[in-house]
C-alpha positions as CSV (number, residue, x, y, z in Angstrom):
1,M,0.0,0.1,0.0
2,P,2.1,2.7,1.3
3,S,5.6,3.9,-0.1
4,T,8.0,4.9,2.8
5,L,9.8,7.7,0.7
6,L,8.7,10.8,2.3
7,S,9.4,12.8,-0.7
8,E,6.8,10.7,-2.5
9,L,4.0,9.7,0.0
10,T,1.5,7.7,-2.0
11,L,-0.9,4.8,-1.7
12,V,0.0,2.0,-4.1
13,G,-2.8,-0.1,-5.5
14,S,-6.3,0.3,-7.0
15,S,-8.5,-2.1,-5.2
16,P,-11.8,-0.9,-3.9
17,A,-10.5,-0.9,-0.5
18,T,-7.5,1.4,-1.3
19,E,-9.7,3.8,-3.3
20,A,-12.0,3.8,-0.3
21,L,-9.0,4.7,1.9
22,R,-7.9,7.4,-0.3
23,S,-11.2,9.1,0.0
24,E,-11.2,8.8,3.7
25,I,-7.7,10.4,3.8
26,Q,-9.1,13.3,1.7
27,V,-12.1,13.8,4.0
28,A,-9.8,13.9,6.9
29,A,-7.4,16.2,5.5
30,R,-10.2,18.8,4.9
31,A,-11.7,18.4,8.2
32,D,-9.6,19.9,11.0
33,V,-10.6,17.4,13.5
34,K,-9.0,14.5,15.6
35,V,-8.6,11.2,13.7
36,L,-8.4,7.7,15.1
37,L,-6.5,5.1,12.8
38,T,-7.0,1.4,13.5
39,G,-5.8,-1.8,11.9
40,E,-3.4,-4.5,12.3
41,T,0.3,-4.1,12.9
42,G,2.2,-3.3,9.5
43,V,-0.9,-2.0,7.6
44,G,0.6,1.6,7.2
45,K,-1.2,3.6,9.9
46,D,1.8,5.9,10.2
47,L,2.0,6.6,6.6
48,V,-1.9,7.4,6.5
49,A,-1.3,9.9,9.2
50,R,1.5,11.7,7.2
51,L,-0.8,11.8,4.1
52,I,-3.5,13.3,6.3
53,H,-1.1,15.9,7.4
54,Q,0.5,16.6,3.9
55,A,-3.0,17.2,2.2
56,S,-4.3,19.5,5.3
57,P,-4.2,23.1,5.8
58,R,-1.6,22.6,8.5
59,R,1.0,20.9,5.9
60,L,3.5,23.9,6.1
61,A,3.6,23.4,10.0
62,P,5.5,20.7,11.7
63,M,4.4,17.1,12.0
64,A,5.6,15.2,15.2
65,T,5.5,11.5,15.7
66,I,5.8,9.5,18.8
67,N,5.5,5.8,19.7
68,C,3.4,5.4,23.1
69,A,4.4,1.9,23.4
70,G,8.2,2.5,23.2
71,L,8.7,4.7,26.2
72,P,8.2,4.3,30.0
73,E,5.5,6.6,31.4
74,A,7.8,9.2,32.9
75,L,9.7,9.5,29.6
76,L,6.7,9.6,27.4
77,E,5.1,12.4,29.6
78,S,8.4,14.5,29.2
79,E,8.5,13.8,25.3
80,L,5.0,14.8,25.0
81,F,4.8,17.9,27.3
82,G,8.4,18.8,27.9
83,H,10.1,19.3,31.3
84,V,11.8,22.0,33.4
85,R,15.4,22.1,34.5
86,G,16.0,19.8,37.5
87,S,12.8,17.9,37.2
88,F,14.6,14.6,37.2
89,T,18.2,13.3,36.8
90,D,19.9,14.7,33.8
91,A,17.1,17.3,33.3
92,H,20.0,19.9,33.0
93,R,17.8,22.5,31.0
94,D,14.3,23.4,30.1
95,K,13.0,21.3,27.2
96,P,9.8,21.7,25.2
97,G,7.7,18.8,24.3
98,I,6.4,17.6,21.1
99,F,3.1,19.4,21.5
100,E,4.7,22.5,21.9
101,S,7.3,21.8,19.1
102,A,4.5,21.0,16.7
103,A,2.4,24.0,17.6
104,N,-0.1,24.7,14.7
105,G,0.9,21.2,13.1
106,T,0.0,17.6,13.7
107,V,1.0,15.3,16.4
108,F,0.7,11.5,15.5
109,L,0.3,9.3,18.6
110,D,1.2,5.8,17.5
111,E,0.2,2.8,19.7
112,V,-2.1,5.1,21.8
113,G,-3.8,2.1,23.3
114,E,-0.5,1.2,25.3
115,M,-0.7,4.4,27.5
116,S,-0.9,3.8,31.1
117,A,-4.1,5.0,33.0
118,R,-2.4,8.0,34.4
119,M,-1.0,9.1,31.1
120,Q,-4.5,8.6,29.5
121,A,-5.8,11.3,32.0
122,V,-3.0,13.6,31.4
123,L,-3.5,13.4,27.7
124,L,-7.4,13.8,28.1
125,R,-6.7,17.0,30.0
126,F,-4.5,18.4,27.3
127,L,-7.3,17.6,24.5
128,E,-9.9,19.3,26.6
129,T,-7.9,22.5,27.3
130,G,-5.0,22.6,24.9
131,E,-2.9,23.7,28.2
132,L,0.7,22.4,28.5
133,Q,2.2,21.9,31.9
134,R,5.7,20.8,31.7
135,V,7.0,18.0,34.0
136,G,8.4,19.3,37.1
137,A,6.5,22.7,36.7
138,D,3.9,24.0,39.0
139,R,1.8,25.9,36.6
140,V,0.7,25.9,33.0
141,H,3.4,26.9,30.7
142,A,1.5,27.6,27.5
143,R,-1.6,26.8,25.4
144,V,-1.1,25.3,22.0
145,N,-3.1,24.5,18.9
146,V,-2.1,21.2,17.4
147,R,-4.2,18.5,15.5
148,V,-3.9,15.0,17.2
149,I,-3.9,11.9,15.0
150,A,-3.8,8.7,17.1
151,A,-3.4,5.0,16.1
152,T,-3.7,1.7,17.6
153,N,-3.8,-2.0,16.6
154,R,-6.1,-2.8,19.7
155,E,-9.8,-3.0,19.7
156,L,-10.4,-0.1,22.0
157,M,-14.0,-0.9,22.8
158,G,-12.8,-4.1,24.2
159,E,-10.1,-2.3,26.1
160,I,-12.6,-0.1,27.5
161,D,-14.9,-3.0,28.6
162,A,-11.8,-4.6,30.3
163,G,-11.1,-1.4,32.2
164,R,-7.7,-0.6,30.5
165,F,-8.7,2.4,28.3
166,R,-10.8,5.5,29.2
167,E,-14.2,5.7,27.4
168,D,-14.0,9.6,27.6
169,L,-10.5,9.6,26.1
170,F,-11.8,7.3,23.2
171,Y,-14.6,9.6,22.3
172,R,-12.3,12.5,22.3
173,L,-9.8,10.9,19.9
174,N,-12.5,9.1,17.8
175,V,-14.0,12.2,15.8
176,L,-13.1,10.6,12.6
177,H,-12.3,7.0,12.5
178,I,-10.4,5.3,9.7
179,D,-9.9,1.5,9.7
180,I,-7.1,0.4,7.5
181,P,-7.8,-3.1,6.1
182,P,-5.2,-5.9,6.3
183,L,-3.4,-6.7,3.1
184,R,-5.1,-10.3,2.7
185,D,-8.5,-8.3,2.3
186,R,-7.0,-6.3,-0.6
187,R,-5.3,-9.0,-2.3
188,E,-5.6,-7.2,-5.8
189,D,-2.9,-4.5,-4.5
190,I,-0.3,-7.2,-3.9
191,P,1.2,-7.3,-7.5
192,A,1.5,-3.5,-7.5
193,L,3.0,-3.2,-4.1
194,L,5.5,-6.1,-5.1
195,N,6.7,-4.3,-8.2
196,H,6.8,-0.9,-6.4
197,Y,9.1,-2.2,-3.6
198,L,11.1,-4.3,-6.3
199,H,11.9,-1.2,-8.3
200,D,12.5,0.9,-5.0
201,Y,15.0,-1.4,-3.5
202,S,16.5,-2.4,-6.6
203,H,17.4,1.3,-7.0
204,R,18.4,1.9,-3.4
205,H,20.9,-1.2,-3.4
206,G,22.2,-0.6,-6.9
207,A,21.1,-4.0,-8.1
208,G,19.6,-2.9,-11.6
209,P,16.4,-3.7,-12.9
210,R,14.5,-6.6,-11.5
211,T,11.2,-8.5,-12.3
212,F,9.3,-11.2,-11.0
213,S,8.5,-14.4,-12.8
214,R,5.0,-15.4,-13.3
215,D,5.2,-18.3,-10.7
216,A,7.0,-16.1,-8.2
217,L,4.5,-13.3,-8.3
218,A,1.6,-15.8,-8.2
219,R,3.1,-17.3,-4.9
220,L,3.6,-13.9,-3.4
221,T,0.2,-12.7,-4.3
222,A,-1.5,-15.8,-2.7
223,H,0.6,-15.5,0.6
224,N,-1.5,-14.3,3.6
225,W,1.0,-11.7,4.7
226,P,0.2,-11.8,8.5
227,G,2.8,-8.9,9.0
228,N,0.9,-6.9,6.2
229,V,2.7,-4.3,4.1
230,R,5.8,-4.0,6.4
231,Q,6.4,-7.8,6.1
232,L,6.0,-7.6,2.2
233,R,8.4,-4.6,2.2
234,N,11.1,-6.5,4.2
235,V,10.7,-9.7,2.1
236,V,11.1,-7.8,-1.2
237,E,14.3,-6.0,0.2
238,R,15.8,-9.4,1.4
239,I,15.1,-10.9,-2.1
240,V,16.7,-8.0,-3.7
241,V,19.8,-8.2,-1.7
242,K,20.4,-12.0,-1.9
243,S,19.3,-12.5,-5.6
244,T,21.9,-12.1,-8.4
245,D,19.7,-12.7,-11.3
246,T,17.4,-10.1,-13.3
247,T,14.4,-12.3,-12.9
248,I,13.2,-13.4,-9.4
249,E,12.1,-17.0,-9.7
250,L,9.9,-19.0,-7.2
251,A,13.1,-20.8,-6.0
252,D,14.6,-17.3,-4.9
253,L,11.7,-16.5,-2.5
254,L,10.7,-19.8,-0.9
255,R,13.2,-19.8,1.7
256,D,13.0,-16.0,2.4
257,L,9.2,-15.6,2.3
258,E,9.2,-15.4,6.1
259,P,11.1,-16.5,9.0
260,P,10.6,-20.1,10.6
261,R,7.3,-19.9,12.7
262,R,6.6,-22.2,15.7
263,P,4.0,-24.7,15.4
264,P,0.5,-23.3,15.8
265,V,-1.2,-23.6,19.2
266,T,-4.7,-23.9,20.0
267,D,-7.0,-20.9,20.4
268,S,-9.2,-22.6,22.9
269,P,-8.6,-22.6,26.6
270,T,-10.4,-25.9,26.9
271,G,-8.8,-27.8,23.9
272,P,-5.4,-29.4,23.6
273,L,-2.5,-27.6,25.3
274,A,-0.4,-25.1,23.5
275,D,3.1,-26.1,22.4
276,R,4.8,-26.8,25.8
277,T,8.2,-25.4,24.5
278,V,6.5,-22.1,24.0
279,V,4.9,-22.1,27.2
280,S,8.0,-23.3,29.0
281,Q,9.9,-20.4,27.4
282,L,7.5,-17.8,28.4
283,L,7.6,-19.1,32.0
284,S,11.4,-19.2,32.1
285,R,11.5,-15.6,31.0
286,M,9.2,-14.5,33.9
287,L,10.4,-16.9,36.6
288,D,14.2,-17.1,35.7
289,R,15.0,-13.8,33.9
290,H,12.3,-11.8,35.9
291,E,10.5,-10.2,32.9
292,S,7.0,-8.8,33.4
293,F,3.9,-10.8,32.3
294,W,2.9,-7.5,30.4
295,S,5.8,-7.9,28.1
296,V,6.4,-11.6,27.9
297,V,2.6,-12.6,27.5
298,H,0.2,-9.9,27.1
299,R,2.0,-8.0,24.5
300,P,2.3,-11.0,22.0
301,F,-1.2,-12.2,22.9
302,M,-2.7,-8.6,22.1
303,M,-0.7,-8.7,18.8
304,R,-2.2,-12.1,18.0
305,D,1.2,-13.8,18.1
306,L,0.2,-16.0,21.0
307,A,-2.9,-18.1,21.3
308,R,-5.4,-18.0,24.2
309,G,-4.6,-21.6,25.0
310,A,-1.1,-20.7,25.6
311,V,-2.1,-17.8,27.9
312,T,-4.3,-20.2,30.0
313,E,-1.6,-22.7,30.5
314,V,1.0,-20.1,31.5
315,V,-1.5,-18.9,34.2
316,S,-2.4,-22.6,35.1
317,R,1.3,-23.4,35.8
318,G,1.9,-20.1,37.6
319,L,-1.1,-20.7,39.9
320,E,0.2,-24.2,40.7
321,Q,3.5,-22.4,41.9
322,S,1.6,-19.8,43.7
323,R,-0.6,-22.5,45.4
324,G,-3.7,-21.0,43.9
325,S,-3.3,-17.5,44.9
326,Y,-3.7,-14.8,42.1
327,R,-2.2,-11.9,44.3
328,S,1.0,-14.3,44.7
329,L,0.9,-14.7,41.0
330,V,1.0,-11.0,40.3
331,A,4.5,-10.9,42.2
332,L,5.6,-14.2,40.7
333,F,5.0,-12.9,37.2
334,N,6.8,-9.7,38.2
335,M,4.0,-7.2,38.1
336,P,3.6,-4.6,40.9
337,P,0.8,-5.2,43.4
338,S,-1.3,-2.4,41.8
339,D,-1.6,-4.4,38.7
340,Y,-3.7,-7.1,40.4
341,R,-7.1,-5.8,39.3
342,R,-5.7,-5.1,35.8
343,F,-4.4,-8.6,35.5
344,R,-7.6,-10.2,36.7
345,T,-9.7,-8.0,34.3
346,F,-7.6,-9.0,31.4
347,L,-7.8,-12.6,32.0
348,S,-11.5,-12.4,32.5
349,A,-12.2,-10.2,29.4
350,H,-10.2,-12.8,27.2
351,R,-11.5,-15.9,28.8
352,C,-8.2,-17.0,30.2
353,Q,-9.4,-17.1,33.8
354,V,-8.4,-20.3,35.6
355,P,-10.4,-21.4,38.7
356,F,-8.1,-21.2,41.7
357,Q,-10.3,-23.4,44.1
358,P,-9.5,-26.6,42.7
359,I,-5.8,-25.8,42.8
360,R,-6.0,-24.7,46.4
361,S,-7.9,-28.0,47.1
362,A,-5.1,-30.1,45.5
363,V,-2.4,-28.2,47.5
364,R,-4.3,-29.1,50.8
365,T,-5.4,-32.7,50.1
366,G,-3.0,-33.9,47.6
367,V,-5.8,-35.1,45.4
368,P,-5.2,-35.1,41.6
369,V,-7.5,-32.5,40.0
370,S,-8.1,-31.1,36.4
371,V,-8.2,-27.4,36.0
372,G,-9.5,-26.4,32.5
373,S,-6.9,-27.9,30.1
374,V,-4.3,-28.7,32.8
375,H,-4.0,-31.8,35.1
376,I,-2.5,-31.2,38.4
377,D,-1.3,-34.2,40.3
378,R,-0.4,-33.6,44.0
379,S,1.5,-36.7,45.2
380,A,2.0,-35.2,48.8
381,A,0.7,-32.0,50.5
382,D,4.2,-30.7,51.1
383,Q,5.6,-31.3,47.7
384,P,5.2,-29.1,44.6
385,A,2.3,-29.9,42.3
386,Q,3.2,-31.4,39.0
387,V,1.3,-29.9,35.9
388,I,0.8,-32.3,33.1
389,G,-0.4,-31.6,29.7
390,L,-3.2,-33.6,28.6
């Protein structure tokens, strides 16, 4: 779909879905209101935001972009609103935030669904008043006029129902909503995209003109592209770098179409267990390397890289170690105590909740018990329970 060359921002493709997207971009460009972009990872939300800004009356003013998922809360607040000298370590001078730096322009908040509850409240206040208060300041510093375009790959209504996203902030951001379809739903655009990036990367890498054979083009067009345009772009660049022939044949791309993937896991919490190796790796990262549940399990699950059955088994095994205590499990999975309610809400909302009573009973009595898709066998009350996949 999109080209990444900033000097030539354009949508590649002529499918009905892409034509409809072009029309929505033009509407959003003319209407100086907030826009919420949704869609899977890799569909090109960042480019759509740039196209809206480029075609809008604000195009001569700056556009600033920030990934809300890539920064800790304190740093994100500083980047957005600025800070005053001495407000934290290494704050040697006053610094404006991107809302101030992009005054009269556009600010693109990518992955806005990853913001903490506190940052959501801070952002909501700014959207309502336009007032900036730098980190460490005791008063409002300035009032600015910027257009906010936000993007997320999450289903925000589900996040609202689960208590992870503010409903009032959602309605503030969702004045215009553009949902960008995945590549598999506009398969007619794939040949044009492939040829566009083949020409682009051949030029960039000095590889000379390249073309796809009929079989190679058909194979790539039939691929589902779970990583969407971002994956397609990376695959084409990899093929250009590795291939030495002017024609890209089917044999040139089969090994490089996508990296090796783990065996699929069930999406049912009551069906066969997920791949035990995957689950064991997740548990090892949390129990041995002390990584947080939010980064190890929650994030890949929300990105659709981890099935519900795997999450359920991770929780089941964790509860066995915490002797059926969800509060102890929060600490075991390296979350602060304040995340207890968020953790339980997440499990309930996505049907990953595991009953704790049978596990506690097994701990007390030593009687083997099945919990969901997990079998717990207590051979002695004072020995750790064994979790055995069915």
